[in-house]
C-alpha positions as CSV (number, residue, x, y, z in Angstrom):
1,Y,-26.5,-29.6,4.5
2,Q,-27.5,-31.9,1.6
3,V,-25.9,-35.1,2.7
4,R,-27.3,-34.1,6.0
5,K,-30.7,-33.9,4.5
6,K,-30.3,-37.3,2.2
7,V,-29.3,-39.3,5.4
8,G,-32.4,-37.9,7.1
9,D,-34.6,-39.0,4.2
10,I,-33.5,-42.4,4.8
11,G,-33.5,-42.8,8.3
12,A,-36.6,-44.6,8.7
13,T,-35.2,-47.1,6.3
14,L,-32.2,-48.0,8.9
15,P,-32.6,-50.8,11.0
16,Q,-34.5,-50.4,14.7
17,G,-32.4,-48.8,16.9
18,V,-29.6,-47.0,14.5
19,Q,-28.6,-43.8,15.4
20,G,-26.6,-41.2,13.4
21,P,-24.8,-40.7,11.9
22,F,-24.3,-37.2,12.8
23,F,-23.0,-34.4,10.6
24,N,-21.5,-31.1,11.9
25,D,-21.6,-28.8,9.1
26,E,-20.8,-25.6,11.1
27,F,-17.4,-25.4,10.8
28,G,-17.1,-22.3,12.9
29,D,-17.6,-24.6,15.6
30,V,-14.3,-26.3,15.4
31,Y,-12.4,-26.1,18.6
32,T,-8.3,-25.5,18.4
33,N,-8.0,-25.5,22.1
34,I,-9.8,-26.9,25.2
35,Y,-8.9,-25.4,28.6
36,T,-10.0,-26.6,32.3
37,L,-10.7,-24.8,35.4
38,A,-10.4,-26.4,38.4
39,G,-9.6,-25.1,42.0
40,D,-9.6,-26.6,45.3
41,G,-11.6,-24.6,48.0
42,F,-13.8,-22.6,45.3
43,S,-17.3,-23.7,44.8
44,P,-18.8,-24.7,41.4
45,A,-20.6,-20.9,41.3
46,Q,-17.1,-19.2,41.9
47,L,-15.6,-21.1,39.0
48,R,-18.5,-20.4,36.8
49,D,-18.2,-16.5,37.5
50,Y,-14.6,-17.2,37.0
51,A,-15.2,-18.6,33.6
52,D,-17.8,-16.1,32.4
53,N,-15.2,-13.1,33.2
54,L,-12.7,-15.7,31.1
55,R,-15.1,-16.0,28.3
56,T,-15.6,-12.0,28.1
57,V,-11.8,-11.8,28.1
58,L,-11.1,-14.4,25.3
59,L,-14.0,-13.1,22.9
60,R,-12.3,-9.5,22.7
61,V,-8.9,-11.5,21.4
62,P,-8.9,-10.4,17.7
63,G,-9.7,-13.8,15.7
64,V,-11.6,-15.6,19.0
65,A,-15.3,-15.9,17.2
66,K,-16.4,-18.3,19.8
67,V,-16.0,-19.5,23.2
68,D,-18.1,-22.3,25.2
69,Y,-17.8,-23.9,28.2
70,F,-19.1,-27.3,29.1
71,G,-19.0,-29.8,32.0
72,E,-19.8,-27.5,34.8
73,Q,-20.9,-29.2,37.9
74,P,-24.3,-27.7,39.3
75,E,-24.0,-26.5,42.8
76,H,-26.6,-28.4,45.0
77,V,-28.1,-27.6,48.3
78,Y,-29.3,-30.2,50.3
């Protein structure tokens, strides 16, 4: 927290256009496993439902504190 705050304090003195540095000080968010869900013939909504169910099951495993998903493709209706 202290390092992030000090760097934030000098942010205005950095050259224009500089972004970051960024700090992850939430060490509970460390990923140890990444899995991919894909399925021919399944809609994005069906894959999301499966991911929701899988998340529920994984959170019941002892030692698993957090399960996130990302990269889902939204379903579009044209």
